[in-house]
Structures are given as structure tokens and as C-alpha cells.
N, C-alpha and C positions, 0 to 999 in steps of 0.2 A: 414881665416876661424876659426882660434883659437878664435878669438873675438866672433864669432856668437855661438860657443859652449859654451863660458864662460857665456853668457847671460842667457840661460836657467838654467845653474848650479847655477849661483848667485840667480836667481829667486827662485829656489828650496830651496836653503839655507836660503834665506830670508823668504819664507813661512814656512819653518821648524821652524826657530826661532820664528816666530809669533804664530804658532800652539802651540809650547812648552809654550809661555808666556800665551796664551789663556788657556791651560790645567791647568797651576799653578794657574792662576786667578779663574778658575772654582772650583779647590779644595779649595782655600781659601773661596770662596763663600759657598761652601758645608759645610765647618767647621763652618763658622759664622751662617748658617742656622740651623745646628745641635744645636749650642749654643743658639739660639734663641728659638728652640723648647723646649729645656730643661728649660729656663727661663720661658717660657709661661706655662709649666707644673707645675712649682713651684708656679707661680702666681695663676693658677687655683686651686691648692691644698690649697693655703693659703686663698682663698676666699671662696670655696665651702666645705671645710673640715667640716663635721657635728659637730664635737666635739669642735674644736678650731678655725675654720675659721672666716672670717669676719661676715658672716650671723649669726653664733652662738653668736658671741660677741654682735652683734646688738640686737639680740633676748634677750639675758641676760640683756643688758642695758635697753631695753624697759620694761621688767619684773620688774627690780629694780625701774625704774621710776614710774610704776603704783603702786607698793607697797609703795614707799616713798610718793607719792601723797595722797594715802588713809590715811597713818599715819599722814601727816601734816594736813589734813582736820579733822581727829579724834582729834588731839591735839587742833587745832583751836576751834572746837566745845566745847571741854571740858574747854578750857580757857574762852570762851564767857559764858558758863553755870555757871562756878564757879564765874565769875565776876558778872553776873546777880544775882546769889544767895547772894553774899555779899551785893550788892547794895540793894536788897529787904530786907535783914535782918537789914540793917542800917536804913531803912525807917520805 
């Protein structure tokens, strides 16, 4: 009879150990999830921050590109104009 009583007790001990391991694993998952939430928040801030975020930097680069393009075309037109003036004067 002692053997029959030991089986449920062993089963209860085994289940208790497995539940403890499951709880530890769940806590670890929760910690990792909190860490991921924090990282996603940092990424979101880096991308969407209106002053220093990725979109603000892209907007700044596009503005610089437009300005640089206008300056280059102005210089190109001036060089062509001056070259034409020199050629006409020489003829």
C-alpha cells in the first residue's frame, strides 16, 4: 500500500517541479517582452521624432538636394553664358 500512496505523491512533486519551471520560464518571457517593448519605443522615437528623427533628416536632405540642384543649374547656366559671350566677342 505504501507503493500506491507514493505514486500520487511522486506525481504531485513532479507536477510541482514542472509548474515551478513553467513559472520561471514565463517570468523570463515577460522580462524579454518588456525589453522588446522598450527597444521598439526607442526605435519609434528615433524614426518619428519631429526634430531629430529619420523623417526629419530625410526632409532636410531633400531640401539640401533641391537647393544644391538649383545652385548647380545656375552655375552651369552662368558658365555657358560666359563661354558664349567670350566666343561671340572673339568672332
